[in-house]
Structures are given as structure tokens and as C-alpha cells.
C-alpha positions as semicolon CSV with decimal commas, in nm:
position;residue;x (nm);y (nm);z (nm)
1;X;20,924;9,711;12,193
2;X;20,711;9,419;12,135
3;X;20,355;9,388;12,041
4;X;20,123;9,179;12,275
5;X;19,775;9,053;12,150
6;X;19,520;8,983;12,404
7;X;19,221;8,772;12,276
8;X;18,897;8,745;12,479
9;X;18,708;8,476;12,299
10;X;18,386;8,481;12,533
11;X;18,309;8,837;12,410
12;X;18,469;8,842;12,076
13;X;18,704;9,113;12,177
14;X;19,082;9,163;12,071
15;X;19,297;9,430;12,209
16;X;19,671;9,506;12,088
17;X;19,908;9,672;12,330
18;X;20,248;9,791;12,258
19;X;20,510;9,787;12,534
20;X;20,857;9,669;12,654
21;X;20,795;9,318;12,771
22;X;21,138;9,281;12,957
23;X;21,079;9,636;13,144
24;X;20,708;9,516;13,243
25;X;20,846;9,238;13,449
26;X;21,105;9,452;13,618
27;X;20,843;9,734;13,687
28;X;20,590;9,475;13,798
29;X;20,852;9,342;14,056
30;X;20,888;9,674;14,202
31;X;20,536;9,746;14,249
32;X;20,464;9,400;14,402
33;X;20,719;9,522;14,668
34;X;20,537;9,855;14,711
35;X;20,191;9,688;14,730
36;X;20,341;9,487;15,034
37;X;20,508;9,771;15,197
38;X;20,143;9,941;15,208
39;X;20,008;9,631;15,357
40;X;19,852;9,457;15,070
41;X;19,826;9,106;15,039
42;X;19,993;9,039;14,694
43;X;19,885;8,676;14,664
44;X;19,500;8,727;14,669
45;X;19,289;8,710;14,356
46;X;19,207;9,061;14,311
47;X;19,577;9,191;14,353
48;X;19,772;8,902;14,214
49;X;19,799;9,023;13,863
50;X;19,806;9,390;13,942
51;X;20,159;9,467;13,934
52;X;20,185;9,345;13,572
53;X;19,870;9,557;13,511
54;X;20,042;9,867;13,664
55;X;20,349;9,816;13,492
56;X;20,179;9,817;13,152
57;X;19,961;10,127;13,247
58;X;20,280;10,313;13,353
59;X;20,444;10,235;13,029
60;X;20,133;10,350;12,856
61;X;20,086;10,672;13,056
62;X;20,448;10,759;12,998
63;X;20,482;10,649;12,633
64;X;20,590;11,014;12,529
65;X;20,958;10,935;12,628
66;X;20,955;10,704;12,322
67;X;20,802;10,988;12,096
68;X;21,016;11,275;11,914
69;X;20,790;11,576;11,885
70;X;21,024;11,747;11,646
71;X;21,005;11,458;11,396
72;X;20,632;11,441;11,441
73;X;20,610;11,781;11,317
74;X;20,847;11,756;11,038
75;X;20,677;11,434;10,915
76;X;20,398;11,631;10,767
77;X;20,565;11,958;10,651
78;X;20,407;12,155;10,355
79;X;20,519;12,464;10,178
80;X;20,207;12,693;10,186
81;X;20,183;13,056;10,164
82;X;19,935;13,120;10,440
83;X;20,028;13,372;10,710
84;X;19,701;13,376;10,917
85;X;19,647;13,216;11,263
86;X;19,607;12,840;11,289
87;X;19,447;12,717;11,575
88;X;19,395;12,368;11,725
89;X;19,179;12,385;12,040
90;X;19,047;12,147;12,291
91;X;19,331;11,893;12,263
92;X;19,273;11,669;12,552
93;X;19,559;11,631;12,805
94;X;19,621;11,327;13,044
95;X;19,957;11,358;13,219
96;X;20,121;11,278;13,540
97;X;20,253;11,504;13,802
98;X;20,607;11,438;13,858
99;X;20,587;11,535;14,227
100;X;20,330;11,294;14,344
101;X;20,276;11,084;14,001
102;X;19,901;11,171;14,035
103;X;19,714;11,269;13,720
104;X;19,630;11,614;13,592
105;X;19,394;11,642;13,303
106;X;19,269;11,919;13,108
107;X;19,277;12,081;12,739
108;X;19,545;12,255;12,545
109;X;19,503;12,533;12,284
110;X;19,770;12,585;12,043
111;X;19,810;12,820;11,769
112;X;20,081;12,939;11,513
113;X;20,121;13,179;11,228
114;X;20,307;13,008;10,948
115;X;20,610;13,130;10,786
116;X;20,625;12,955;10,449
117;X;20,535;12,615;10,606
118;X;20,242;12,451;10,754
119;X;20,209;12,091;10,941
120;X;19,923;11,858;10,940
121;X;19,676;11,957;11,188
122;X;19,695;11,616;11,382
123;X;20,060;11,660;11,421
124;X;19,997;11,952;11,660
125;X;19,781;11,726;11,886
126;X;20,050;11,458;11,871
127;X;20,322;11,688;11,981
128;X;20,077;11,776;12,300
129;X;20,047;11,418;12,345
130;X;20,428;11,335;12,329
131;X;20,509;11,576;12,576
132;X;20,210;11,534;12,809
133;X;20,265;11,142;12,812
134;X;20,559;11,204;13,051
135;X;20,613;11,286;13,409
136;X;20,548;11,654;13,392
137;X;20,458;12,005;13,563
138;X;20,214;12,200;13,368
139;X;20,431;12,508;13,332
140;X;20,701;12,306;13,170
141;X;20,466;12,122;12,945
142;X;20,337;12,444;12,800
143;X;20,671;12,583;12,736
144;X;20,775;12,238;12,575
145;X;20,505;12,237;12,328
146;X;20,563;12,614;12,224
147;X;20,933;12,548;12,183
148;X;20,886;12,254;11,981
149;X;20,655;12,421;11,730
150;X;20,882;12,734;11,711
151;X;21,183;12,535;11,646
152;X;21,043;12,264;11,404
153;X;20,825;12,508;11,183
154;X;21,015;12,862;11,255
155;X;20,660;13,037;11,203
156;X;20,601;13,417;11,281
157;X;20,468;13,316;11,639
158;X;20,350;13,042;11,850
159;X;20,068;13,054;12,128
160;X;19,999;12,792;12,388
161;X;19,739;12,783;12,669
162;X;19,659;12,481;12,902
163;X;19,394;12,457;13,148
164;X;19,392;12,162;13,376
165;X;19,291;12,008;13,709
166;X;19,545;11,858;13,930
167;X;19,454;11,542;14,122
168;X;19,747;11,625;14,377
169;X;19,526;11,944;14,490
170;X;19,190;11,752;14,486
171;X;19,261;11,398;14,615
172;X;19,528;11,502;14,874
173;X;19,694;11,806;15,041
174;X;19,479;12,111;15,029
175;X;19,195;11,888;14,881
176;X;19,028;12,177;14,661
177;X;18,783;11,985;14,428
178;X;18,704;12,261;14,172
179;X;19,037;12,445;14,121
180;X;19,191;12,489;13,767
181;X;19,537;12,588;13,685
182;X;19,601;12,796;13,358
183;X;19,930;12,847;13,220
184;X;20,028;13,021;12,866
185;X;20,335;13,103;12,671
186;X;20,387;13,302;12,356
187;X;20,642;13,374;12,085
188;X;20,678;13,618;11,794
189;X;20,366;13,792;11,672
190;X;20,175;13,667;11,966
191;X;20,360;13,878;12,203
192;X;20,185;14,152;12,041
193;X;19,862;14,252;12,248
194;X;19,646;14,261;11,943
195;X;19,728;13,917;11,809
196;X;19,728;13,766;12,164
197;X;19,373;13,897;12,224
198;X;19,257;13,771;11,896
199;X;19,404;13,426;11,992
200;X;19,224;13,438;12,329
201;X;18,891;13,548;12,159
202;X;18,897;13,270;11,909
203;X;18,974;12,993;12,182
204;X;18,702;13,120;12,392
205;X;18,420;13,125;12,136
206;X;18,203;12,846;12,028
207;X;18,181;12,856;11,623
208;X;17,956;12,564;11,619
């Protein structure tokens, strides 16, 4: 991986991007051919640099392949005698459906009940990011987040709920603009009705 620094002096703006420079060129070549097959003029001004931009964009959108979710959690592991529910809610999700490579966006609600160890709260959000920044289906994404937290922390239970809108349903195919897909997965203590209902109540409430 190489750092690339882009400077726009006229507006005093600097941007740092992390990407594999060799892969950018290879991916750009493929997208250039795709654009031609779609009937686009790849030499016109507005499109000329688009293959490179798309290549960088795709590397950003799929950066989760370069992340290790287990290590993310274990990098901030603390011994703590706390055995009540820990919830991180409203975690934004931006992912790509593996069937059409169109976005699905939404929020994740994640909870666990510690069993001797806790992790940094931001690490929960980073685990969600690591799995969502890949080609995904929402069902598998939900289970991967749950399994990762369960395996890395060995808590008394894990709960994950995801709500998302899928562009493959609203932009093409059935073209239903307001449909929302909800998935959930639970382990341990959250398989008990009372604990699960407490979790649902807490993520549904506005405590502010």
C-alpha cells in the first residue's frame, strides 16, 4: 500500500488517500474497457480520468478486505468486572451488494454482555466497518459481526441488528423506493426472550 498526497493549491486543500498504486492502474484498465463496451467515449474530457477515479473509489469501498476484525477488537481489550449490556447503536453502514455491486446503506445496532473483558467502544464500530467495506449480503454481514465479537471477546452474549436500504431494489428491478431490510442475530444471553426484548427496547428509544 502507498500513500498518495493530492494538493490543490488554488483552494488550500490537501487530501491523503491510501491505496495500492499498482492495482489502481490494473483496475482502471478494466473499467476503461467496460466504459467503452457501454458506449462511452473514454477520450472525452469528463470521462478521461474516470477509470482511475473509479479504481481508487472501489479500493476505498472494499478496504475491509485489508482489515482484521479480530485484531481490531483484541487491540483494545481490558479486564473489567462488568456484566451488563453494552450497546453501540446507530453505526452507519455503507456496503456494496455482491450481486449487483450497488450500494446498500443503513445502520447497525450491536450489543454484548461482557464476561470478564470489555473492548474499546470505537472498536465495535470498526468491526462493523471492516465487514461492511466488502462485497456483501446483509444477512452474512449481520452474522459475521456477531461471530467476530463472540469469538474475540467470549462474552455472555452478542446481539446484532441491521436495518438497510438496498439500491438494487430501489434503482433497478422491482424499484421500490422505501423498502427497508432488517436482519438480526443473537448468541448466548440474548437468546432469552427477556434479554432480547430489553435490547430491542434500548435501541428503539431516544435517550437524548
